[in-house]
Every structure is written in structure tokens, then in C-alpha cells.
C-alpha positions as CSV (number, residue, x, y, z in Angstrom):
1,X,-116.6,-62.2,0.9
2,X,-113.2,-60.5,0.3
3,X,-112.0,-57.7,2.6
4,X,-112.3,-54.1,1.1
5,X,-108.5,-53.7,1.2
6,X,-105.5,-55.9,1.0
7,X,-105.9,-57.2,4.5
8,X,-107.1,-60.8,4.5
9,X,-110.4,-61.7,6.1
10,X,-108.5,-63.6,8.7
11,X,-106.5,-60.4,9.6
12,X,-109.4,-58.1,10.3
13,X,-110.7,-59.8,13.5
14,X,-107.1,-60.0,14.8
15,X,-106.9,-56.2,14.8
16,X,-109.9,-55.7,17.1
17,X,-109.0,-55.1,20.7
18,X,-105.2,-55.1,20.1
19,X,-102.6,-52.5,19.4
20,X,-102.3,-51.6,15.7
21,X,-99.2,-52.6,13.9
22,X,-96.7,-49.7,13.4
23,X,-97.2,-49.9,9.7
24,X,-101.0,-49.8,9.7
25,X,-101.0,-46.8,7.4
26,X,-99.2,-48.5,4.5
27,X,-99.1,-52.2,5.1
28,X,-102.1,-53.1,3.0
29,X,-103.0,-52.2,-0.6
30,X,-106.4,-50.7,-1.5
31,X,-108.5,-48.1,0.2
32,X,-109.2,-48.2,3.9
33,X,-109.7,-46.3,7.1
34,X,-108.6,-47.6,10.5
35,X,-109.9,-45.9,13.6
36,X,-107.5,-46.3,16.6
37,X,-109.2,-45.4,19.9
38,X,-107.1,-45.0,23.0
39,X,-107.7,-43.5,26.4
40,X,-106.2,-40.2,25.5
41,X,-106.9,-39.8,21.8
42,X,-108.6,-41.1,18.7
43,X,-106.3,-41.5,15.6
44,X,-107.6,-41.9,12.1
45,X,-105.3,-43.9,9.7
46,X,-105.9,-44.0,6.0
47,X,-104.0,-45.4,3.1
48,X,-101.2,-43.1,1.7
49,X,-103.3,-41.9,-1.2
50,X,-106.2,-40.9,1.1
51,X,-108.6,-42.1,-1.5
52,X,-111.3,-43.0,1.1
53,X,-112.9,-39.8,2.3
54,X,-113.4,-39.3,6.0
55,X,-115.4,-36.5,7.5
56,X,-115.7,-35.2,11.0
57,X,-117.9,-32.6,12.7
58,X,-118.4,-31.2,16.1
59,X,-121.3,-32.9,17.9
60,X,-122.6,-32.8,21.4
61,X,-119.4,-31.4,23.0
62,X,-117.2,-33.8,21.0
63,X,-116.5,-35.0,17.5
64,X,-118.5,-37.3,15.2
């Protein structure tokens, strides 16, 4: 099954548990959302056109 964006199926598992590449916001074609979770913050990266909608809301003292 192909990946939903230009990242190859072999690339997606390599991203888990490692630092994101500096160009994560524009290095793949297609629509995608990448969630980067660090000790101090959570960063949401989307493709430059922001075609994939992403919603957040306050929930239980935090965000969901």
C-alpha cells in the first residue's frame, strides 16, 4: 500500500523515535501532517498548502 504522501513506505518507520529532518514541512509532495512531540512542546507540521485540516481543542487541562 502506498504512503499517503510522497514519503516512501520505507521512510515512514525511520521517522518514528528520531529527530525530524529540518525540511519535514516541505520535503515530500502530497498532503500530510507530522506531529513532533518533545519534552517541552508538541509541534504540528503540515505541507505548505495546508490542505490536510488539523483541529485542536482544550481537553482535560490540556489539548486534544
